[in-house]
N, C-alpha and C positions, 0 to 999 in steps of 0.2 A: 255606310257606303264605301264602296270602294275606289269612288268616283266623286271628288267635289268640283264642282263648278262654279265662279265664283265671278262675277263682270261689277268691278269697282268698287272691292272689302273695305276696300279703306274709306270707301267716302262716307261721309256723318260721324265716321268712331272722334270721340278723344280719346285719349294718350293710352288710357289702362284700357278702353275696348282694341285698341288697336295692336295691346301687348300679345292681349287672351286669341285674337286673329292671328296674331303671325307667329304665335305658341302652335295653334293647332298646325293653320299652315307646316310649320316644321318639320314636327313630331308628326305629319302623314308621312309621307316613308316607311318611318320605322314600321309603320305598324300599316304598311303594307296597303297604301293609298294614294292615289293621284291626283293631283291640286293640278287644272287645269284654269289661270287667270287669267281676268284682261282688264289692265290698267293704263290710265294714261298718265300716271306717278312712278312716273319709268328706275327712280333712284327705289323707294319702299319695294318694288317688286324684285329690282332688280334682287335686290339685298334678298332678299325668297328664293329665289328662283335657281338649277341648276341648267335649266335650257330658256331661250330666247326666241321664238318669231316674230317680226316683223310684221301686219298688217298695209297697205296703200290699197286701197282699194278692190280690198275682197281678195287681195292676192296676197303669198309671202313674199316679201322682198328680200327678206335677212333674217335670219335664224341660224339655231350650233347652238353648241354648250357653249357656258358661260366662262370667259368675261370675252362679247363677243365688242371688238371698236365700236370706239360711240361714233361712226364717223356721220353727217349729216346725209340726212335721209334726202328730203325736197317736198318733204310731207306735214301738213299742216299739223295731223293730231296720227301719231304712233300705237301702236297694239301692243303692250306685250303678253305672252302664253306665258305661265307657267307647266311643260313638260316633265315630269318627272316618271317615271316607275314607268310609264306608257312606249308604247311604238311610236316612233318618232318620224320611221323612213320616210312616211308619206310628205312631211312636212319637211324635208333631206330634200327628197327628189320635186317637191314641188320648189324649193327653190333653186336648184337648179335647173330648172326651166326656167324659172322667171329672169333667171342671170341672163341664160342662155338666149333671149332676147334681145 
């Protein structure tokens, strides 16, 4: 598939499983694939991502190319999304709208 949607992909995996998963994610762009992943494990997700969008209350509250400054968000459960090789103008526009509020 050209798009891989992964929700909490590291959940329940042992070290070997994480290594296999991370190789699949890292190799996807060179194979013409886009990976979108949602995770609470920000350190692991950021290590695999080239773009990030942080959601709170269903809205993008921060995002862009990584590294993104790790400032406190004031939200309990940020989510990270990997947006690679995909059109991300909508995310950027939404971020501008939220920041303007």
